[in-house]
N, CA, C, O and the ligand as a Tripos MOL2 file, in Angstrom:
@<TRIPOS>MOLECULE
protein
  301   299    76     0     0
PROTEIN
NO_CHARGES

@<TRIPOS>ATOM
      1 N          12.9390  -16.3590   25.6620 N.3       1 MET1
      2 CA         13.3880  -17.2980   24.7390 C.3       1 MET1
      3 C          13.5750  -16.4260   23.3700 C.2       1 MET1
      4 O          12.6420  -15.9310   22.7370 O.2       1 MET1
      5 N          14.9160  -16.3370   23.0440 N.am      2 ASP2
      6 CA         15.0640  -15.2960   21.7610 C.3       2 ASP2
      7 C          15.6420  -15.9360   20.6100 C.2       2 ASP2
      8 O          16.1900  -15.3090   19.7030 O.2       2 ASP2
      9 N          15.5110  -17.2780   20.6530 N.am      3 LEU3
     10 CA         16.1110  -17.9690   19.5490 C.3       3 LEU3
     11 C          14.9120  -18.1200   18.4100 C.2       3 LEU3
     12 O          13.7390  -18.3050   18.7330 O.2       3 LEU3
     13 N          15.2830  -18.0340   17.2760 N.am      4 ARG4
     14 CA         14.3060  -18.1830   16.1560 C.3       4 ARG4
     15 C          14.4340  -19.5050   15.3300 C.2       4 ARG4
     16 O          13.6720  -19.8150   14.4130 O.2       4 ARG4
     17 N          15.5650  -20.2930   15.8010 N.am      5 GLU5
     18 CA         15.6250  -21.5710   15.1500 C.3       5 GLU5
     19 C          14.4510  -22.4310   15.3410 C.2       5 GLU5
     20 O          13.9410  -22.2580   16.4480 O.2       5 GLU5
     21 N          13.8730  -23.2890   14.6190 N.am      6 PRO6
     22 CA         12.7520  -23.9360   14.6110 C.3       6 PRO6
     23 C          13.0260  -25.2790   15.5720 C.2       6 PRO6
     24 O          12.1520  -25.8540   16.2220 O.2       6 PRO6
     25 N          14.3080  -25.6120   15.5170 N.am      7 VAL7
     26 CA         14.6820  -26.7240   16.4030 C.3       7 VAL7
     27 C          15.7840  -26.2690   17.1740 C.2       7 VAL7
     28 O          16.7830  -25.8330   16.6010 O.2       7 VAL7
     29 N          15.7060  -26.3270   18.4990 N.am      8 ILE8
     30 CA         16.8490  -26.2030   19.4180 C.3       8 ILE8
     31 C          17.5160  -27.3200   20.0240 C.2       8 ILE8
     32 O          16.9270  -28.1410   20.7260 O.2       8 ILE8
     33 N          18.6920  -27.3540   19.7680 N.am      9 GLU9
     34 CA         19.6010  -28.4590   20.2490 C.3       9 GLU9
     35 C          19.9800  -28.3360   21.7130 C.2       9 GLU9
     36 O          20.2920  -27.2910   22.2830 O.2       9 GLU9
     37 N          19.9100  -29.5430   22.2350 N.am     10 LEU10
     38 CA         20.4980  -29.4990   23.6390 C.3      10 LEU10
     39 C          21.4380  -30.7090   23.5950 C.2      10 LEU10
     40 O          21.1780  -31.7690   23.0260 O.2      10 LEU10
     41 N          22.5680  -30.4210   24.2700 N.am     11 ASP11
     42 CA         23.5860  -31.2870   24.3610 C.3      11 ASP11
     43 C          24.2290  -31.3270   25.6830 C.2      11 ASP11
     44 O          24.6090  -30.3040   26.2540 O.2      11 ASP11
     45 N          24.3710  -32.7070   26.2490 N.am     12 CYS12
     46 CA         25.1990  -32.7820   27.3060 C.3      12 CYS12
     47 C          26.2320  -33.6970   27.1480 C.2      12 CYS12
     48 O          26.0030  -34.8930   26.9700 O.2      12 CYS12
     49 N          27.6430  -33.1090   27.2130 N.am     13 ARG13
     50 CA         28.8820  -33.8410   26.9320 C.3      13 ARG13
     51 C          28.9600  -35.0400   27.9780 C.2      13 ARG13
     52 O          29.5220  -36.0870   27.6580 O.2      13 ARG13
     53 N          28.4740  -34.8930   29.0400 N.am     14 LEU14
     54 CA         28.6670  -36.0200   29.9580 C.3      14 LEU14
     55 C          27.7950  -37.1680   29.8310 C.2      14 LEU14
     56 O          28.2530  -38.3100   29.8320 O.2      14 LEU14
     57 N          26.5390  -36.9130   29.7220 N.am     15 CYS15
     58 CA         25.6730  -38.0390   29.6090 C.3      15 CYS15
     59 C          25.3990  -38.5140   28.1410 C.2      15 CYS15
     60 O          24.7260  -39.4940   27.8250 O.2      15 CYS15
     61 N          26.0680  -37.6080   27.2670 N.am     16 ARG16
     62 CA         25.8640  -37.9370   25.8800 C.3      16 ARG16
     63 C          24.4040  -37.6870   25.4720 C.2      16 ARG16
     64 O          24.0070  -38.2270   24.4400 O.2      16 ARG16
     65 N          23.6180  -36.9610   26.1470 N.am     17 ARG17
     66 CA         22.2870  -36.5990   25.7370 C.3      17 ARG17
     67 C          22.3300  -35.6220   24.8150 C.2      17 ARG17
     68 O          22.7950  -34.5130   25.0790 O.2      17 ARG17
     69 N          21.8390  -35.9510   23.6220 N.am     18 ARG18
     70 CA         21.7780  -34.9890   22.5620 C.3      18 ARG18
     71 C          20.6650  -35.0840   21.7180 C.2      18 ARG18
     72 O          20.3110  -36.1330   21.1820 O.2      18 ARG18
     73 N          20.0340  -33.8520   21.5770 N.am     19 GLY19
     74 CA         18.7460  -34.0400   20.6320 C.3      19 GLY19
     75 C          18.2360  -32.6540   20.3030 C.2      19 GLY19
     76 O          18.4490  -31.6760   21.0200 O.2      19 GLY19
     77 N          17.6350  -32.6340   19.3160 N.am     20 GLY20
     78 CA         16.7440  -31.4950   18.8690 C.3      20 GLY20
     79 C          15.4520  -31.3820   19.5350 C.2      20 GLY20
     80 O          14.7850  -32.3850   19.7900 O.2      20 GLY20
     81 N          15.0690  -30.1860   19.8310 N.am     21 HIS21
     82 CA         13.7130  -30.1850   20.3780 C.3      21 HIS21
     83 C          12.9600  -28.9380   19.7150 C.2      21 HIS21
     84 O          13.4290  -27.8040   19.6240 O.2      21 HIS21
     85 N          11.7660  -29.3410   19.2910 N.am     22 GLU22
     86 CA         11.0690  -28.2860   18.4940 C.3      22 GLU22
     87 C          10.7690  -27.0590   19.2450 C.2      22 GLU22
     88 O          10.2890  -27.1560   20.3750 O.2      22 GLU22
     89 N          11.0000  -25.9590   18.7370 N.am     23 ARG23
     90 CA         10.9690  -24.6360   19.5280 C.3      23 ARG23
     91 C           9.4950  -24.5110   19.9010 C.2      23 ARG23
     92 O           9.2020  -24.2390   21.0660 O.2      23 ARG23
     93 N           8.5600  -24.6920   18.9840 N.am     24 THR24
     94 CA          7.2120  -24.5410   19.2550 C.3      24 THR24
     95 C           6.5670  -25.5040   20.3930 C.2      24 THR24
     96 O           5.5590  -25.2390   21.0490 O.2      24 THR24
     97 N           7.2660  -26.5380   20.4780 N.am     25 ARG25
     98 CA          6.7700  -27.4200   21.5820 C.3      25 ARG25
     99 C           7.2240  -27.2000   22.7770 C.2      25 ARG25
    100 O           6.5910  -27.5690   23.7660 O.2      25 ARG25
    101 N           8.4910  -26.5120   22.8660 N.am     26 LEU26
    102 CA          9.0670  -26.0050   24.1530 C.3      26 LEU26
    103 C           8.3270  -24.7880   24.5700 C.2      26 LEU26
    104 O           8.0730  -24.6160   25.7620 O.2      26 LEU26
    105 N           7.9370  -23.8680   23.5950 N.am     27 VAL27
    106 CA          7.1820  -22.7950   24.0160 C.3      27 VAL27
    107 C           5.7800  -23.3180   24.6760 C.2      27 VAL27
    108 O           5.2410  -22.8500   25.6790 O.2      27 VAL27
    109 N           5.4120  -24.1890   24.0300 N.am     28 LYS28
    110 CA          3.8200  -24.5350   24.3070 C.3      28 LYS28
    111 C           4.1180  -25.1570   25.9020 C.2      28 LYS28
    112 O           3.4960  -24.7160   26.8690 O.2      28 LYS28
    113 N           4.9810  -26.0580   26.0050 N.am     29 ALA29
    114 CA          5.2170  -26.7010   27.2740 C.3      29 ALA29
    115 C           5.6400  -25.8600   28.5160 C.2      29 ALA29
    116 O           5.1970  -26.0530   29.6490 O.2      29 ALA29
    117 N           6.6020  -24.8470   28.1520 N.am     30 PHE30
    118 CA          7.1390  -24.1180   29.1800 C.3      30 PHE30
    119 C           6.8600  -22.5850   29.0740 C.2      30 PHE30
    120 O           7.3270  -21.8430   29.9380 O.2      30 PHE30
    121 N           6.1310  -22.0940   28.0650 N.am     31 GLY31
    122 CA          5.8370  -20.8600   27.9120 C.3      31 GLY31
    123 C           6.8840  -20.1120   27.0820 C.2      31 GLY31
    124 O           8.0540  -20.4800   26.9780 O.2      31 GLY31
    125 N           6.3450  -19.0030   26.4870 N.am     32 ALA32
    126 CA          7.4530  -18.2290   25.6620 C.3      32 ALA32
    127 C           8.3380  -17.5110   26.3810 C.2      32 ALA32
    128 O           9.3970  -17.1400   25.8740 O.2      32 ALA32
    129 N           7.9940  -17.2240   27.6840 N.am     33 GLY33
    130 CA          8.9630  -16.4120   28.4580 C.3      33 GLY33
    131 C          10.1240  -17.2350   29.1600 C.2      33 GLY33
    132 O          11.0170  -16.6770   29.7980 O.2      33 GLY33
    133 N          10.0450  -18.4740   29.0070 N.am     34 VAL34
    134 CA         11.0120  -19.3980   29.7730 C.3      34 VAL34
    135 C          12.4560  -19.0220   29.4410 C.2      34 VAL34
    136 O          12.7450  -18.6450   28.3060 O.2      34 VAL34
    137 N          13.3380  -19.1160   30.3840 N.am     35 SER35
    138 CA         14.7210  -18.6500   30.3010 C.3      35 SER35
    139 C          15.3720  -19.8870   29.7980 C.2      35 SER35
    140 O          14.8080  -20.9810   29.7530 O.2      35 SER35
    141 N          16.6420  -19.6410   29.4080 N.am     36 PHE36
    142 CA         17.4590  -21.0160   28.9200 C.3      36 PHE36
    143 C          17.8740  -21.6210   30.1090 C.2      36 PHE36
    144 O          18.0440  -22.8390   30.0660 O.2      36 PHE36
    145 N          18.1040  -20.9470   31.3180 N.am     37 ALA37
    146 CA         18.4930  -21.6040   32.5320 C.3      37 ALA37
    147 C          17.3670  -22.5030   32.9900 C.2      37 ALA37
    148 O          17.5970  -23.6110   33.4750 O.2      37 ALA37
    149 N          16.1710  -22.0270   32.8350 N.am     38 GLU38
    150 CA         14.9090  -22.7520   33.2030 C.3      38 GLU38
    151 C          14.7890  -23.9040   32.3820 C.2      38 GLU38
    152 O          14.5430  -25.0030   32.8790 O.2      38 GLU38
    153 N          14.9430  -23.7390   31.1870 N.am     39 LEU39
    154 CA         14.8710  -24.8330   30.0540 C.3      39 LEU39
    155 C          15.9570  -25.9310   30.5050 C.2      39 LEU39
    156 O          15.6510  -27.1140   30.6560 O.2      39 LEU39
    157 N          17.0830  -25.4950   30.6800 N.am     40 THR40
    158 CA         18.1830  -26.5870   31.0370 C.3      40 THR40
    159 C          17.6670  -27.3190   32.1540 C.2      40 THR40
    160 O          17.7650  -28.5460   32.1300 O.2      40 THR40
    161 N          17.1420  -26.7550   33.1150 N.am     41 ARG41
    162 CA         16.7620  -27.3070   34.3880 C.3      41 ARG41
    163 C          15.7560  -28.4790   34.0690 C.2      41 ARG41
    164 O          15.8740  -29.6520   34.4230 O.2      41 ARG41
    165 N          14.6900  -27.8860   33.2890 N.am     42 ARG42
    166 CA         13.5800  -28.9080   32.9200 C.3      42 ARG42
    167 C          14.0160  -29.9850   32.0150 C.2      42 ARG42
    168 O          13.4680  -31.0860   32.0770 O.2      42 ARG42
    169 N          14.9360  -29.7510   31.2040 N.am     43 MET43
    170 CA         15.2730  -30.6940   30.2320 C.3      43 MET43
    171 C          16.2240  -31.7780   30.8210 C.2      43 MET43
    172 O          16.3070  -32.9000   30.3210 O.2      43 MET43
    173 N          16.8840  -31.4090   31.8310 N.am     44 THR44
    174 CA         17.8430  -32.3190   32.3430 C.3      44 THR44
    175 C          17.3010  -33.2590   33.4850 C.2      44 THR44
    176 O          18.0420  -34.0260   34.1000 O.2      44 THR44
    177 N          16.1050  -33.1530   33.6920 N.am     45 VAL45
    178 CA         15.4810  -34.0030   34.6660 C.3      45 VAL45
    179 C          15.5580  -35.4270   34.3510 C.2      45 VAL45
    180 O          15.0000  -35.8970   33.3600 O.2      45 VAL45
    181 N          16.2150  -36.0940   35.1450 N.am     46 GLY46
    182 CA         16.6390  -37.5170   34.6840 C.3      46 GLY46
    183 C          18.0410  -37.6520   34.5120 C.2      46 GLY46
    184 O          18.4960  -38.7910   34.4060 O.2      46 GLY46
    185 N          18.8940  -36.5430   34.4610 N.am     47 CYS47
    186 CA         20.2240  -36.7670   34.2210 C.3      47 CYS47
    187 C          20.7940  -36.9590   35.6410 C.2      47 CYS47
    188 O          20.7280  -36.0760   36.4960 O.2      47 CYS47
    189 N          21.3770  -38.2080   35.8450 N.am     48 GLU48
    190 CA         21.8420  -38.4690   36.9810 C.3      48 GLU48
    191 C          22.9260  -37.6270   37.5880 C.2      48 GLU48
    192 O          23.1260  -37.6420   38.8020 O.2      48 GLU48
    193 N          23.6800  -36.8380   36.6930 N.am     49 ARG49
    194 CA         24.7940  -35.9520   37.1960 C.3      49 ARG49
    195 C          24.2340  -34.7190   37.6850 C.2      49 ARG49
    196 O          25.0030  -33.9400   38.2490 O.2      49 ARG49
    197 N          22.9610  -34.4020   37.5540 N.am     50 MET50
    198 CA         22.4640  -33.1220   38.0340 C.3      50 MET50
    199 C          22.3630  -33.0980   39.5510 C.2      50 MET50
    200 O          22.6260  -32.0510   40.1430 O.2      50 MET50
    201 N          21.9980  -34.1880   40.2140 N.am     51 ASN51
    202 CA         22.0670  -34.2510   41.5430 C.3      51 ASN51
    203 C          23.0340  -35.1710   42.3380 C.2      51 ASN51
    204 O          22.7240  -36.2650   42.8090 O.2      51 ASN51
    205 N          24.2170  -34.5890   42.4170 N.am     52 THR52
    206 CA         25.3660  -35.6480   43.0580 C.3      52 THR52
    207 C          25.5710  -34.8630   44.3110 C.2      52 THR52
    208 O          25.1190  -33.7320   44.4920 O.2      52 THR52
    209 N          26.3070  -35.5660   45.1880 N.am     53 VAL53
    210 CA         26.7130  -34.9740   46.4630 C.3      53 VAL53
    211 C          27.5560  -33.6460   46.5150 C.2      53 VAL53
    212 O          27.6900  -32.9290   47.5070 O.2      53 VAL53
    213 N          28.1110  -33.4450   45.2460 N.am     54 GLU54
    214 CA         28.8660  -32.4030   44.9710 C.3      54 GLU54
    215 C          28.1910  -31.2620   44.3370 C.2      54 GLU54
    216 O          28.7680  -30.2060   44.0770 O.2      54 GLU54
    217 N          26.8120  -31.5300   44.0680 N.am     55 GLY55
    218 CA         25.9660  -30.6590   43.3570 C.3      55 GLY55
    219 C          25.8900  -30.7980   41.8310 C.2      55 GLY55
    220 O          26.3350  -31.8370   41.3430 O.2      55 GLY55
    221 N          25.4370  -29.9770   41.1300 N.am     56 ASP56
    222 CA         25.1380  -30.0230   39.7690 C.3      56 ASP56
    223 C          26.4140  -30.4100   38.8840 C.2      56 ASP56
    224 O          27.2140  -29.4960   38.6820 O.2      56 ASP56
    225 N          26.6490  -31.4800   38.4170 N.am     57 GLN57
    226 CA         27.7170  -31.8460   37.6180 C.3      57 GLN57
    227 C          27.3630  -32.0650   36.1530 C.2      57 GLN57
    228 O          28.1680  -32.6320   35.4140 O.2      57 GLN57
    229 N          26.2700  -31.6660   35.7430 N.am     58 CYS58
    230 CA         25.7270  -31.9650   34.4110 C.3      58 CYS58
    231 C          26.2830  -30.9170   33.5170 C.2      58 CYS58
    232 O          26.3760  -29.7380   33.8600 O.2      58 CYS58
    233 N          26.6650  -31.4000   32.3110 N.am     59 ALA59
    234 CA         27.2990  -30.4220   31.3250 C.3      59 ALA59
    235 C          26.3500  -29.9480   30.2240 C.2      59 ALA59
    236 O          26.7410  -29.6270   29.1020 O.2      59 ALA59
    237 N          25.0290  -29.9260   30.6380 N.am     60 THR60
    238 CA         24.0810  -29.6040   29.5230 C.3      60 THR60
    239 C          24.3220  -28.1780   28.9560 C.2      60 THR60
    240 O          24.4850  -27.2340   29.7290 O.2      60 THR60
    241 N          24.3430  -28.0410   27.7940 N.am     61 TYR61
    242 CA         24.2190  -26.6810   27.2290 C.3      61 TYR61
    243 C          23.6190  -26.6420   25.8500 C.2      61 TYR61
    244 O          23.4440  -27.6840   25.2180 O.2      61 TYR61
    245 N          23.3210  -25.5310   25.4010 N.am     62 PHE62
    246 CA         22.6330  -25.2650   24.0480 C.3      62 PHE62
    247 C          23.7410  -24.9350   23.1350 C.2      62 PHE62
    248 O          24.3030  -23.8420   23.1940 O.2      62 PHE62
    249 N          24.0910  -25.9080   22.2380 N.am     63 PRO63
    250 CA         25.0360  -25.5570   21.2870 C.3      63 PRO63
    251 C          24.8440  -24.2240   20.5130 C.2      63 PRO63
    252 O          25.8230  -23.5340   20.2310 O.2      63 PRO63
    253 N          23.6750  -23.8880   20.1960 N.am     64 CYS64
    254 CA         23.4440  -22.6340   19.3720 C.3      64 CYS64
    255 C          23.8170  -21.4130   20.2070 C.2      64 CYS64
    256 O          24.2110  -20.3590   19.7060 O.2      64 CYS64
    257 N          23.6570  -21.6370   21.5870 N.am     65 LEU65
    258 CA         23.9960  -20.3280   22.3130 C.3      65 LEU65
    259 C          25.3080  -20.1030   22.3440 C.2      65 LEU65
    260 O          25.7360  -18.9740   22.5830 O.2      65 LEU65
    261 N          26.1540  -21.1950   22.0960 N.am     66 MET66
    262 CA         27.6820  -21.0920   22.1670 C.3      66 MET66
    263 C          28.0650  -20.4890   20.8170 C.2      66 MET66
    264 O          28.9550  -19.6480   20.6930 O.2      66 MET66
    265 N          27.2760  -21.0130   19.7390 N.am     67 GLU67
    266 CA         27.7250  -20.6880   18.3660 C.3      67 GLU67
    267 C          27.0760  -19.2520   17.9710 C.2      67 GLU67
    268 O          27.5400  -18.7440   16.9500 O.2      67 GLU67
    269 N          26.2190  -18.6510   18.5490 N.am     68 ARG68
    270 CA         25.4690  -17.5070   18.0660 C.3      68 ARG68
    271 C          26.3290  -16.3950   18.0440 C.2      68 ARG68
    272 O          26.0860  -15.6060   17.1320 O.2      68 ARG68
    273 N          27.2570  -16.1090   18.7790 N.am     69 ILE69
    274 CA         28.2640  -15.1530   18.6240 C.3      69 ILE69
    275 C          28.5880  -15.0280   17.1920 C.2      69 ILE69
    276 O          28.3990  -13.9720   16.5880 O.2      69 ILE69
    277 N          29.0410  -16.0170   16.6720 N.am     70 SER70
    278 CA         29.5140  -16.1320   15.3040 C.3      70 SER70
    279 C          28.5020  -16.4070   14.2260 C.2      70 SER70
    280 O          28.4530  -15.7560   13.1830 O.2      70 SER70
    281 N          27.6930  -17.4050   14.5260 N.am     71 SER71
    282 CA         26.8830  -17.9180   13.4130 C.3      71 SER71
    283 C          25.4770  -17.5780   13.6060 C.2      71 SER71
    284 O          24.8150  -17.4940   12.5720 O.2      71 SER71
    285 N          24.8890  -17.3670   14.7060 N.am     72 CYS72
    286 CA         23.4580  -17.3270   14.7790 C.3      72 CYS72
    287 C          23.1180  -15.7970   14.7460 C.2      72 CYS72
    288 O          22.0140  -15.4390   15.1540 O.2      72 CYS72
    289 N          23.9010  -15.0020   14.3390 N.am     73 ASP73
    290 CA         23.6930  -13.6660   14.4530 C.3      73 ASP73
    291 C          23.3110  -12.9650   13.0120 C.2      73 ASP73
    292 O          23.0780  -11.7740   12.8080 O.2      73 ASP73
    293 N          23.3160  -13.9550   12.1600 N.am     74 GLU74
    294 CA         23.0870  -13.3560   10.5980 C.3      74 GLU74
    295 C          21.5780  -13.0400   10.3860 C.2      74 GLU74
    296 O          21.2340  -12.6240    9.2790 O.2      74 GLU74
    297 N          20.7740  -13.1870   11.2450 N.am     75 ASP75
    298 CA         19.3410  -13.0830   10.7970 C.3      75 ASP75
    299 C          19.0650  -11.5830   10.5270 C.2      75 ASP75
    300 O          17.9540  -11.2190   10.1440 O.2      75 ASP75
    301 ZN         23.9400  -34.3800   31.8160 Zn       76 ZN76
@<TRIPOS>BOND
     1     1     2 1
     2     2     3 1
     3     3     4 2
     4     3     5 am
     5     5     6 1
     6     6     7 1
     7     7     8 2
     8     7     9 am
     9     9    10 1
    10    10    11 1
    11    11    12 2
    12    11    13 am
    13    13    14 1
    14    14    15 1
    15    15    16 2
    16    15    17 am
    17    17    18 1
    18    18    19 1
    19    19    20 2
    20    19    21 am
    21    21    22 1
    22    22    23 1
    23    23    24 2
    24    23    25 am
    25    25    26 1
    26    26    27 1
    27    27    28 2
    28    27    29 am
    29    29    30 1
    30    30    31 1
    31    31    32 2
    32    31    33 am
    33    33    34 1
    34    34    35 1
    35    35    36 2
    36    35    37 am
    37    37    38 1
    38    38    39 1
    39    39    40 2
    40    39    41 am
    41    41    42 1
    42    42    43 1
    43    43    44 2
    44    43    45 am
    45    45    46 1
    46    46    47 1
    47    47    48 2
    48    47    49 am
    49    49    50 1
    50    50    51 1
    51    51    52 2
    52    51    53 am
    53    53    54 1
    54    54    55 1
    55    55    56 2
    56    55    57 am
    57    57    58 1
    58    58    59 1
    59    59    60 2
    60    59    61 am
    61    61    62 1
    62    62    63 1
    63    63    64 2
    64    63    65 am
    65    65    66 1
    66    66    67 1
    67    67    68 2
    68    67    69 am
    69    69    70 1
    70    70    71 1
    71    71    72 2
    72    71    73 am
    73    73    74 1
    74    74    75 1
    75    75    76 2
    76    75    77 am
    77    77    78 1
    78    78    79 1
    79    79    80 2
    80    79    81 am
    81    81    82 1
    82    82    83 1
    83    83    84 2
    84    83    85 am
    85    85    86 1
    86    86    87 1
    87    87    88 2
    88    87    89 am
    89    89    90 1
    90    90    91 1
    91    91    92 2
    92    91    93 am
    93    93    94 1
    94    94    95 1
    95    95    96 2
    96    95    97 am
    97    97    98 1
    98    98    99 1
    99    99   100 2
   100    99   101 am
   101   101   102 1
   102   102   103 1
   103   103   104 2
   104   103   105 am
   105   105   106 1
   106   106   107 1
   107   107   108 2
   108   107   109 am
   109   109   110 1
   110   110   111 1
   111   111   112 2
   112   111   113 am
   113   113   114 1
   114   114   115 1
   115   115   116 2
   116   115   117 am
   117   117   118 1
   118   118   119 1
   119   119   120 2
   120   119   121 am
   121   121   122 1
   122   122   123 1
   123   123   124 2
   124   123   125 am
   125   125   126 1
   126   126   127 1
   127   127   128 2
   128   127   129 am
   129   129   130 1
   130   130   131 1
   131   131   132 2
   132   131   133 am
   133   133   134 1
   134   134   135 1
   135   135   136 2
   136   135   137 am
   137   137   138 1
   138   138   139 1
   139   139   140 2
   140   139   141 am
   141   141   142 1
   142   142   143 1
   143   143   144 2
   144   143   145 am
   145   145   146 1
   146   146   147 1
   147   147   148 2
   148   147   149 am
   149   149   150 1
   150   150   151 1
   151   151   152 2
   152   151   153 am
   153   153   154 1
   154   154   155 1
   155   155   156 2
   156   155   157 am
   157   157   158 1
   158   158   159 1
   159   159   160 2
   160   159   161 am
   161   161   162 1
   162   162   163 1
   163   163   164 2
   164   163   165 am
   165   165   166 1
   166   166   167 1
   167   167   168 2
   168   167   169 am
   169   169   170 1
   170   170   171 1
   171   171   172 2
   172   171   173 am
   173   173   174 1
   174   174   175 1
   175   175   176 2
   176   175   177 am
   177   177   178 1
   178   178   179 1
   179   179   180 2
   180   179   181 am
   181   181   182 1
   182   182   183 1
   183   183   184 2
   184   183   185 am
   185   185   186 1
   186   186   187 1
   187   187   188 2
   188   187   189 am
   189   189   190 1
   190   190   191 1
   191   191   192 2
   192   191   193 am
   193   193   194 1
   194   194   195 1
   195   195   196 2
   196   195   197 am
   197   197   198 1
   198   198   199 1
   199   199   200 2
   200   199   201 am
   201   201   202 1
   202   202   203 1
   203   203   204 2
   204   203   205 am
   205   205   206 1
   206   206   207 1
   207   207   208 2
   208   207   209 am
   209   209   210 1
   210   210   211 1
   211   211   212 2
   212   211   213 am
   213   213   214 1
   214   214   215 1
   215   215   216 2
   216   215   217 am
   217   217   218 1
   218   218   219 1
   219   219   220 2
   220   219   221 am
   221   221   222 1
   222   222   223 1
   223   223   224 2
   224   223   225 am
   225   225   226 1
   226   226   227 1
   227   227   228 2
   228   227   229 am
   229   229   230 1
   230   230   231 1
   231   231   232 2
   232   231   233 am
   233   233   234 1
   234   234   235 1
   235   235   236 2
   236   235   237 am
   237   237   238 1
   238   238   239 1
   239   239   240 2
   240   239   241 am
   241   241   242 1
   242   242   243 1
   243   243   244 2
   244   243   245 am
   245   245   246 1
   246   246   247 1
   247   247   248 2
   248   247   249 am
   249   249   250 1
   250   250   251 1
   251   251   252 2
   252   251   253 am
   253   253   254 1
   254   254   255 1
   255   255   256 2
   256   255   257 am
   257   257   258 1
   258   258   259 1
   259   259   260 2
   260   259   261 am
   261   261   262 1
   262   262   263 1
   263   263   264 2
   264   263   265 am
   265   265   266 1
   266   266   267 1
   267   267   268 2
   268   267   269 am
   269   269   270 1
   270   270   271 1
   271   271   272 2
   272   271   273 am
   273   273   274 1
   274   274   275 1
   275   275   276 2
   276   275   277 am
   277   277   278 1
   278   278   279 1
   279   279   280 2
   280   279   281 am
   281   281   282 1
   282   282   283 1
   283   283   284 2
   284   283   285 am
   285   285   286 1
   286   286   287 1
   287   287   288 2
   288   287   289 am
   289   289   290 1
   290   290   291 1
   291   291   292 2
   292   291   293 am
   293   293   294 1
   294   294   295 1
   295   295   296 2
   296   295   297 am
   297   297   298 1
   298   298   299 1
   299   299   300 2
@<TRIPOS>SUBSTRUCTURE
     1 MET1         2 RESIDUE 1 A MET
     2 ASP2         6 RESIDUE 1 A ASP
     3 LEU3        10 RESIDUE 1 A LEU
     4 ARG4        14 RESIDUE 1 A ARG
     5 GLU5        18 RESIDUE 1 A GLU
     6 PRO6        22 RESIDUE 1 A PRO
     7 VAL7        26 RESIDUE 1 A VAL
     8 ILE8        30 RESIDUE 1 A ILE
     9 GLU9        34 RESIDUE 1 A GLU
    10 LEU10       38 RESIDUE 1 A LEU
    11 ASP11       42 RESIDUE 1 A ASP
    12 CYS12       46 RESIDUE 1 A CYS
    13 ARG13       50 RESIDUE 1 A ARG
    14 LEU14       54 RESIDUE 1 A LEU
    15 CYS15       58 RESIDUE 1 A CYS
    16 ARG16       62 RESIDUE 1 A ARG
    17 ARG17       66 RESIDUE 1 A ARG
    18 ARG18       70 RESIDUE 1 A ARG
    19 GLY19       74 RESIDUE 1 A GLY
    20 GLY20       78 RESIDUE 1 A GLY
    21 HIS21       82 RESIDUE 1 A HIS
    22 GLU22       86 RESIDUE 1 A GLU
    23 ARG23       90 RESIDUE 1 A ARG
    24 THR24       94 RESIDUE 1 A THR
    25 ARG25       98 RESIDUE 1 A ARG
    26 LEU26      102 RESIDUE 1 A LEU
    27 VAL27      106 RESIDUE 1 A VAL
    28 LYS28      110 RESIDUE 1 A LYS
    29 ALA29      114 RESIDUE 1 A ALA
    30 PHE30      118 RESIDUE 1 A PHE
    31 GLY31      122 RESIDUE 1 A GLY
    32 ALA32      126 RESIDUE 1 A ALA
    33 GLY33      130 RESIDUE 1 A GLY
    34 VAL34      134 RESIDUE 1 A VAL
    35 SER35      138 RESIDUE 1 A SER
    36 PHE36      142 RESIDUE 1 A PHE
    37 ALA37      146 RESIDUE 1 A ALA
    38 GLU38      150 RESIDUE 1 A GLU
    39 LEU39      154 RESIDUE 1 A LEU
    40 THR40      158 RESIDUE 1 A THR
    41 ARG41      162 RESIDUE 1 A ARG
    42 ARG42      166 RESIDUE 1 A ARG
    43 MET43      170 RESIDUE 1 A MET
    44 THR44      174 RESIDUE 1 A THR
    45 VAL45      178 RESIDUE 1 A VAL
    46 GLY46      182 RESIDUE 1 A GLY
    47 CYS47      186 RESIDUE 1 A CYS
    48 GLU48      190 RESIDUE 1 A GLU
    49 ARG49      194 RESIDUE 1 A ARG
    50 MET50      198 RESIDUE 1 A MET
    51 ASN51      202 RESIDUE 1 A ASN
    52 THR52      206 RESIDUE 1 A THR
    53 VAL53      210 RESIDUE 1 A VAL
    54 GLU54      214 RESIDUE 1 A GLU
    55 GLY55      218 RESIDUE 1 A GLY
    56 ASP56      222 RESIDUE 1 A ASP
    57 GLN57      226 RESIDUE 1 A GLN
    58 CYS58      230 RESIDUE 1 A CYS
    59 ALA59      234 RESIDUE 1 A ALA
    60 THR60      238 RESIDUE 1 A THR
    61 TYR61      242 RESIDUE 1 A TYR
    62 PHE62      246 RESIDUE 1 A PHE
    63 PRO63      250 RESIDUE 1 A PRO
    64 CYS64      254 RESIDUE 1 A CYS
    65 LEU65      258 RESIDUE 1 A LEU
    66 MET66      262 RESIDUE 1 A MET
    67 GLU67      266 RESIDUE 1 A GLU
    68 ARG68      270 RESIDUE 1 A ARG
    69 ILE69      274 RESIDUE 1 A ILE
    70 SER70      278 RESIDUE 1 A SER
    71 SER71      282 RESIDUE 1 A SER
    72 CYS72      286 RESIDUE 1 A CYS
    73 ASP73      290 RESIDUE 1 A ASP
    74 GLU74      294 RESIDUE 1 A GLU
    75 ASP75      298 RESIDUE 1 A ASP
    76 ZN76       301 GROUP 0 **** ****
């Protein structure tokens, strides 16, 4: 986990699940070495679109990962 933002946002366009998660709490819960893929899996437990007959249809993503190319790089 290489983001330094105190709050990491998670957004699912399909479920409209959107929220900020405190980084320190995520690290505490999942460990500092957790990958974003792993985080996505853990955080989307309960998303009914994750387990469909066609497989994973959930659109969960971390907005900051998308934006970091342009804006999260200024550190
Ligand atoms: Zn979802």
